[in-house]
N, C-alpha and C positions, 0 to 999 in steps of 0.2 A: 183703256189705259192711253197704247198707243203712243208710247215714249220712247226715247229711247235710255233711258235709265237704265242699271244696272240691277238689275233686280236679286232679292236673297232669301233663303228658304232656311237659313240656319244662322248661326253666330249665338245662341243665346246656349249650345250645350244641352239643349231638352229640358232647362232649368225657367220654372218663373222666378220671376226676381221677386224676395223676399223683405218682410220690414227688417228694418235696419242695414241693409244691402245699401243703399243709396248714401245714406249719410257715412260709411265705410270708405265708399269710393271719393266721394266730394275729400274727407279727412285727408285719407290716402296720400292724392294728388295735392293737395297743397304741400303735403310735406315733403315727395316726390315725385315731380312731373313724368318721372320713367319708370315708376311705380310697376307696371300694368307689362313690363320688358324684364323684369327682376325677378331673380327667384326670393327677394324678400318679399313679393306680395305673398303667397303663402304662409308667410306667419305672420304679415302685417293686417294682412285682413280675417285670417284664422281661418279657413278653408283650402280646400284641394285645389289643384290645378286646373279643373273644367270649371269648378266654380267660378276662379279669378275671371276665367274669360269671360264669364255670363256676366257676372255684376261690369265686367268693363263695359260689354255689349249692351246693357239694359240701361248704364248711368250713361252713354252715345246717345243712347235713339230715344231718352227722355229728355236730350238736351242741357243733361247738367253738366254733363262732361265735354269738352271739345277737345279734337288732333291736332296739332299747331301746324298751322303749317309750312310745307317743306320739312317735315317730321319724318315722314312714312309709316304716322301712326307708333313712331316708338315713343313720342312726348307729349302727353296731354296736359290739359288743363282746364280748370273749373271756369264754366261760362257765368255769366252773372247773376241767371236763375239759378245756379248749385250754389252760390253765395249766398242770397234772398233765401234760400231755404234749407240747405243744409250748413251753411257756413259757421264760423266763430260764434256769430250771431245771427245763426240760422232761426229765420218764422216757425218750422215745425221741424224739428230734426225727425221726431216721432210718428210723423206720420199719424198725427191726430186731426187737421182738418179734414173733412171730407174733397174740400175743394184743392188742398194738395195732392192730391188723386186723379181727381178729373184733369187739370193741371197735367199730369202727367201723360194719364189716357190722351188729351190732346197731341201733346211732342211724339207718341208712339206712331200716331194716325199721319202725321205728318212728314213722317219717314220712310214713304212706300220703296229707298231703296236698301234699307235694312232692314224692315218689314211688312214686305211685300203680302203676305197673306194676311197680315192685321188690316193694311189700308184695302184692302180687296175687300173683304169681310162686310166692312161698313158703310162701302161706297160703292161696289160696283155690280153686286148677286141683286138682283132682279125685285125680290122679292124681302120682308124681314124674317122670312122663314128659308132656312137652308139643313142640309144633309152635309157629313164629310165627303161622301164621292162626289155631291154636287158640286159645292164648293174646290173639291179638289182637281175635276173636272174645267171647271171654268176658268180654275187657274191656268192648267196644263194648254188650253184653248189660246189664252190668250198669248202664252209664252211662245207656243208657234205661230202666232200670227204674228209677232212682232222677229221672226227668226233666230229667239234665243235658243238656247240648248235646255231643254226640259230637264228639271230635277229628277231624281227617282223617284221611284212610286215609295220606297221608306221612308225618304227625307222628309218630301212633300205631306205624310201622314205624321209623320214628327213632327213636324211644323206645326200643322192643323191643331194636332193634341194641346201642345205649349198656348196654341192661340186659345183653345177651350177655358184649359185649366188656369188661362190668364184672367177669365172674368165669370169662372164659375166655381164655388167651394168644393174643395173634394168632401165626399161623405161616408160616413163608414170607419173612420178612422176613430182610435182614441181623441179626445178630448187636447188632451196634452199636446197632441203633436197636431190636431188642426191646425193650430193657430202660427203654428213654426212652416207648415207647409202652403199651405193659401198665399196665394200671390193679394196682394193688398189690395188690386184694383177688384176683385170678388166686390167691396163692400159695393162697389156703384153698383153691381146688379143690371148691367148692360144686355146679358145673354140669360138664356133660360133655356134645360131641353124642356122638350117637349113630350109629356107620358106617352109611349108604348109604342111611337112611332120613328126612333132612333135619331129625332130630328132637334133644333136648336133654333130656337127665337129671337132675334133680336129686338130690348123692350123699347116700345116709343110712348114719348111721355114727356112729363112736366120739370121732372129730376129737380124738385124742393130742395137739394143738398145744393145744389151749383148755385154760387154768388154771382150777384148782376155783374159784378167788377170783373169776375174772372168769364165770365160769357164775355165783358167788353173789351177783353186780353186775346179772346181765341177770335175773335171780330177780328178786333186789328191787326192781328198776325196774319189771318186767312189776308184781309186786306192786302196787307205789304207783301204777301207773298203773288196773290193773283192780277191787284191792281191800282200799282203804288201810287201811279201816276192820276187816277181818276178820285173826283172830288163827291162821287154818289153810288150807291151799289145799291142792286133793286134786291125788294124780297125775294123773290127766286135764287137768286143767288146766293144769299145769306142762308135760305131754306132747302136747295138741295143739290147747287153744284158739290160733285166732289172733292171732297175735303173740307166743304165749308162747316158751319158749326150746328145746323140744324141737322146734317148728316151724323158728323162725326157724337154729336151727343146723343144724337136720337131724340130729340126736341119734336113735339107736333105744332103744329101750324098756330094754332092758340097760345100757346107755350111763347111762342118765338115774339109772337107778336106784341104779349104783354109784355115780355122784356124789352124789347125795340122800341116801348110807347114809353119804357122808365129810363133809356138812353140821355136824356136833356138832363134831366137831372142829377146821372147817375156821372156822366162824363163833363157838366158844368157847363153846359151847352155846345161842346166840340162835337158833339156827334146827335143830330135829331133823327128824329123818323117820321115821313108827312106821305101823306094819303093826298093825292092831287090828281082829281080827272080820272080815276083810278090807277093812277102810277100809284104801289108802293115802294118809297125806296128812304135808305136811309143817306144823307147828307151829311159829310165831315167838312166843319169848320176848321180844324186845327189840327194837323198833324201829331201823334204822339207818339214814340215808340210803346208797344204793345205792353212791355215790362214795368214800364208809371204804369198803369191801371193794378197790377198785383201789386205793388209797390204799396199802395196805396191804401189796396184792401188789406195787406199783413201788416202794414202800420196801426193800421187802426186797432190791433190786439194788443195784449203785452206778449214781453217775448216768454217764454216758456221756462218753464222752471226745469234746473241742472236734475237728472235724474241719475244717482249715484249706480257705476255696474258693478 
């Protein structure tokens, strides 16, 4: 990690986000930018005080909401992504498209300051398999190395528990309760339990529910944050660098190459993949905001039908 970022192991109030929370958050902020610092939030969102704080946390870490500059967190606005997905003409307000889940996952993994454990688990552990204790010790070691104040054992344990519940569905509960309590990201099947040894495995593979346009959005966003002045990006950066599409989506090498070979068609020639003299890289002919690729993807589909509540 070796950064001066403020690391966090809380904020979610031990809740994973649930179906309907993101739409509620966007709707509420559109009506009242100060809703999350108002007693009205409990009534408006229809949840308890701790869940209000959790909804705020998850909407911020997924970049659907943004804190207003110089407002000290008291005022929040909807991001362009929040409007695109969950606004009045939102393209997927009910999380029916798995690509919306991939987008939320991508943005969580771009938020080291608020989701340290999530970023660490997907990018910094040395193998695709880990234990709770191993993950905790790895995080504590890094915090100490950077001179930070380590979280308590209970705080870190709860944070790791929420990480696991984000991606692993609950079992042994009544089916009616299951849907209400699971985090939508469990559908992505990115983490699975290893039977018999109390360990967990990150599932690497082709990810067939991830659309090429959403992969390009992630690639463009990664490019903007890591190397905005460069017109080329090496395959190794895209596949293996911390925070890269390859790491965050847990794609295998062949799947990444297949997606990169489709870049020319997917971006109308704005990005192309080349292999020359053993050098594999992506060339960028046009710099376009990453959100444009998402807008193009969602605009190919009709608006969702309204659902009566």
